[in-house]
C-alpha positions in Angstrom: -46.0 -10.7 -100.2 -46.9 -9.8 -96.6 -46.3 -6.4 -95.0 -45.6 -5.2 -91.5 -46.4 -1.6 -90.5 -44.1 -0.6 -87.6 -45.5 2.4 -85.8 -43.5 4.3 -83.3 -45.5 5.5 -80.4 -46.7 9.0 -80.0 -44.7 11.6 -78.0 -44.1 10.4 -74.5 -43.7 12.6 -71.5 -40.0 13.3 -71.8 -38.6 14.9 -68.6 -41.6 14.0 -66.5 -41.6 11.5 -63.6 -43.7 9.1 -65.7 -42.0 9.2 -69.1 -43.9 6.2 -70.3 -47.2 8.1 -70.5 -48.2 9.8 -73.8 -48.2 13.6 -73.7 -51.3 15.4 -74.9 -49.5 16.0 -78.2 -48.6 12.2 -78.3 -52.3 11.4 -77.9 -53.2 13.8 -80.8 -50.5 12.2 -83.0 -51.9 8.8 -82.3 -55.4 9.9 -83.3 -54.2 11.5 -86.5 -52.3 8.3 -87.4 -55.4 6.2 -86.8 -57.6 8.4 -88.9 -55.0 8.3 -91.7 -54.8 4.5 -91.7 -58.6 4.3 -91.8 -59.1 6.8 -94.6 -56.5 5.2 -96.7 -58.3 1.8 -96.4 -55.7 0.0 -94.4 -57.0 -3.3 -93.1 -54.8 -5.4 -90.8 -54.9 -9.1 -90.1 -53.3 -8.7 -86.7 -52.0 -6.0 -84.4 -49.1 -6.4 -82.0 -47.7 -4.0 -79.4 -45.1 -4.0 -76.7 -45.9 -3.9 -73.0 -45.1 -0.3 -72.4 -47.9 2.2 -71.8 -46.8 4.6 -74.6 -46.9 1.7 -77.1 -50.2 0.3 -75.9 -51.9 3.7 -75.8 -50.9 4.5 -79.3 -52.3 1.1 -80.4 -55.4 1.7 -78.4 -56.1 5.0 -80.3 -55.9 3.1 -83.5 -58.3 0.4 -82.3 -60.7 2.9 -80.8 -60.9 4.8 -84.1 -61.6 1.7 -86.1 -64.3 0.6 -83.6 -65.9 4.0 -83.6 -66.2 4.0 -87.4 -67.4 0.4 -87.6 -64.2 -0.8 -89.3 -62.8 -4.3 -89.0 -60.8 -4.6 -85.8 -58.0 -7.2 -86.1 -56.8 -9.6 -83.5 -54.5 -8.0 -81.0 -51.6 -9.3 -78.8 -49.1 -7.9 -76.4 -45.6 -9.2 -77.2 -42.7 -8.4 -74.9 -40.2 -8.8 -77.8 -41.3 -5.3 -78.9 -40.5 -3.5 -75.7 -37.9 -0.8 -75.9 -34.5 -1.3 -74.3 -34.1 0.3 -70.8 -32.1 3.4 -71.8 -32.4 4.8 -68.2 -30.7 1.6 -66.8 -28.0 1.8 -69.4 -27.4 5.5 -68.6 -27.2 4.9 -64.9 -24.8 2.0 -65.3 -22.5 3.6 -67.8 -22.3 7.3 -66.8 -20.3 6.6 -63.6 -17.9 4.4 -65.5 -17.5 7.0 -68.3 -17.0 10.0 -66.1 -14.3 8.2 -64.1 -12.5 7.6 -67.4 -13.3 10.9 -69.0 -13.6 13.7 -66.3 -14.5 16.2 -69.0 -17.8 14.5 -69.5 -18.9 16.0 -66.2 -19.0 19.4 -67.8 -21.5 18.2 -70.4 -23.6 16.6 -67.7 -24.0 19.9 -66.0 -25.9 21.2 -69.0 -28.6 18.6 -68.6 -31.5 18.2 -68.7 -32.2 21.7 -70.2 -29.7 21.5 -73.1 -31.2 19.0 -75.6 -28.1 19.1 -77.9 -25.8 18.3 -74.9 -28.1 15.5 -73.9 -28.0 14.0 -77.4 -24.2 14.2 -77.5 -23.8 12.4 -74.2 -26.6 9.9 -74.9 -24.9 9.0 -78.2 -21.6 8.3 -76.5 -23.4 6.2 -73.8 -25.3 4.1 -76.4 -22.1 3.7 -78.5 -20.3 2.2 -75.5 -23.3 0.0 -74.8 -23.6 -1.5 -78.3 -19.9 -2.2 -78.4 -20.0 -3.9 -75.0 -17.2 -1.6 -73.7 -18.2 -1.4 -70.0 -17.9 -3.3 -66.8 -20.7 -5.8 -66.4 -23.4 -4.3 -64.1 -26.3 -6.5 -64.8 -28.0 -4.4 -67.5 -29.3 -6.2 -70.6 -26.7 -6.4 -73.4 -27.3 -4.9 -76.9 -26.9 -8.3 -78.5 -29.6 -9.7 -76.2 -31.9 -6.9 -77.1 -31.5 -7.3 -80.9 -31.8 -11.1 -80.6 -35.1 -10.6 -78.7 -36.6 -8.3 -81.3 -35.5 -10.5 -84.3 -36.9 -13.6 -82.6 -40.2 -11.8 -82.0 -40.4 -10.9 -85.6 -39.7 -14.4 -86.7 -42.5 -15.7 -84.5 -45.2 -13.3 -85.7 -44.3 -13.7 -89.4 -44.3 -17.5 -89.1 -47.6 -17.5 -87.2 -49.4 -15.2 -89.7 -48.1 -16.7 -92.9 -48.4 -15.3 -96.5 -50.3 -12.4 -97.9 -51.0 -10.7 -94.6 -50.8 -7.1 -93.4 -49.6 -6.7 -89.8 -49.2 -3.7 -87.5 -46.6 -3.5 -84.7 -46.9 -0.6 -82.3 -43.5 -0.2 -80.6 -40.5 2.1 -80.2 -37.5 3.4 -82.1 -35.1 0.7 -80.9 -37.1 -2.3 -82.0 -38.0 -0.6 -85.3 -34.4 0.1 -86.1 -33.5 -3.5 -85.3 -36.1 -4.7 -87.7 -34.6 -2.5 -90.4 -31.1 -3.8 -89.4 -32.4 -7.3 -89.9 -33.8 -6.5 -93.3 -30.8 -4.5 -94.6 -27.9 -6.1 -92.7 -26.9 -2.8 -91.1 -24.1 -2.3 -88.6 -24.9 -1.7 -84.9 -23.7 1.9 -85.2 -25.9 2.7 -88.2 -28.8 0.9 -86.5 -28.5 3.3 -83.5 -28.2 6.3 -85.8 -31.4 5.5 -87.7 -33.3 4.9 -84.5 -32.6 8.6 -83.6 -34.2 9.7 -86.9 -37.5 7.9 -86.2 -40.3 10.4 -85.4 -43.2 10.0 -83.1 -46.2 8.2 -84.7 -44.1 7.5 -87.8 -44.7 4.4 -90.0 -41.9 2.1 -91.2 -42.9 -0.7 -93.5 -41.2 -4.0 -94.2 -42.4 -6.6 -96.7 -41.5 -10.2 -96.3 -41.9 -13.6 -98.0 -40.2 -17.0 -97.7 -36.9 -15.4 -99.0 -36.6 -12.8 -96.3 -37.5 -9.2 -95.5 -37.0 -5.9 -97.4 -37.6 -2.3 -96.6 -40.6 -0.7 -98.2 -40.9 2.6 -96.4 -39.0 4.4 -93.6 -40.1 7.0 -91.0 -43.2 8.1 -93.0 -45.1 11.0 -91.4 -47.2 12.2 -94.3 -50.3 11.9 -92.1 -48.8 14.4 -89.7 -47.4 16.8 -92.4 -50.9 17.0 -93.9 -52.1 18.7 -90.7 -49.8 21.7 -91.5 -48.7 22.0 -87.9 -45.0 21.7 -87.3 -45.6 21.0 -83.6 -46.8 17.6 -84.5 -43.3 16.6 -85.9 -41.4 15.4 -82.9 -38.6 13.0 -82.1 -39.2 12.8 -78.3 
């Protein structure tokens, strides 16, 4: 069977003007991940990553480590299918509609951005509306279009690589959760919920053959836990 290692990017700069940039902690997480993959003898036939800086910088840390230690560096390719959905655009489009319908939501919004729990509550409600398509069309990409894009990207790389290969895909929580959804036949709601459990620099593994895909590992962060530093275990 073939295997895909899906890697969620290291911690991004949440709350900063340039969210897409890795934080210093995110850069450290990426280096630890690269060292772990090398020391456990992981050799990849191809590496893919999305177009976002946080995805590419996490992949670059892996590639740099392998080059520095004279390890085989696989073929690489940027694939837009593995870009994260634009959560900022979804938020900006749906929040005005939701506050007009639910004035009480304005009280929760006053707690942002400092209150992380309040943010997650509101964000969950926004994403739920988005996945269900319960909003006025405002030009933002639809959830169904996003999932279709990711699945099509997966189909293309697996068809291109063929059997008995090990691939790496450096991406984000949304595409990883859609890949798991595709393998397990999950509902949209559960897919969203598992995306919020994915930790920075975590590994999720899928195996595949001509009969389909199956989950082999989810949200693995042993490489970070071995550092014995709780600050490395982050969600955003």
